N, C-alpha and C positions, 0 to 999 in steps of 0.2 A: 165540045159536045157535052151536054149535060146528061146526067143519068136520070132516066125515067122509071120511077118505081112501078107505075102502072104498066108500062111496056114490058119491063123485066118480068114482073109477076105474071102477066098474061102469057108471055112466051114460055116461062117456066111451067105454068099449069098446062099449057098446050102440050109440052113434052111429056108431062105425066099422063095426060089423056091419051096420047098416041103410043104410050109405052115405049118411047124412043130412048133406050138406055144411053146410047152414045151422045145424043143431043142433051139429054138430061144431065149426065155426068159433066158435060161441058159448062154447066152453070155453076159448078162447084170448084173451089180452089183445090189444088193437088193435096193439100194437107187438111182438108175439111174434116169437121167432126159432125156426123149426121146422127140425129136422134129422132125416134118416133116411138109410139107405144110398143112396137114390136122389137125395138132395139134400145131399151132404156139405158144400157151401159154405153151406147154409142158405137158408131163405126168410124174408123179413121182412114181417110185417103180414098183416092179414086178406085183402086182395086177392090177394096172391101165394099164400097158403095155399088160398084158395077155388079159384083157377085150377088149382093143382096137384092138389087133391083131386078136382075134377070130372074131370080127365083120368085120374087114377089109377083112380077108381071105374068109369069107362067102359071101362077096359081090363083089369079084373080080374074073376075069377069070384066067385060068392058066397063070403064069408069071414065066419065066425062066431067072434068073439073071446069067450073065457071067462076071467074073472079066475082066477088061481091063488093068488098071494100078494102082499101089499103090506107095505111097512115104511117108517116115516117117516125122513126125513133132514132136516137143517137146510134150511129153505126149500122143502120139498116132500116127495116120496116116490119110492120105487122100486117098480115093479110087474112081476110076471111074469104071463104069460098063455099060453093055448093058443089056436090058431086052426085051426078046421076049414075046409078049403079045398074049394070046389066044392059042388054041391048035395048036402046030406046028409053032407058031409065026404068024398065019394068020391075027391077028388083029393089027399088027404093031410092031415097034421097038422103044424103048425108051432108051435114054442115060441119065445116072444119075451120081451123085457125092455124096459121103458121107464124112463128117468130123467126125472122130471117136476118142474120148478121152478114154484112157484105164488106169486103175489102177489095179495092182495085177492081170493082165490077163483078166479083165472084163470091159465092156463098162460102163463108168460113164455118158457120154454125147455123 
């Protein structure tokens, strides 16, 4: 079975959209290092990621992520997306980008 970047990315963004912490954490390796603008020093491991996501999702409005484009890089992929913020996207549109490093089918960075 081959790895589908587009399929992986779509499922991952869907978990973000649904604010499904358990499903989302399942995309990451147990020793993952997660970084975003809110966590510039990074978070390490499932427990830290789960705690962060639970708080983040409790504090944010509905956010629906839609894949735009992906392209492979050594060890993973880059992906661009759009996020409709608020119920029905009434609070705005955000465009974003992720650098995703994958090992054995799980995000490590």
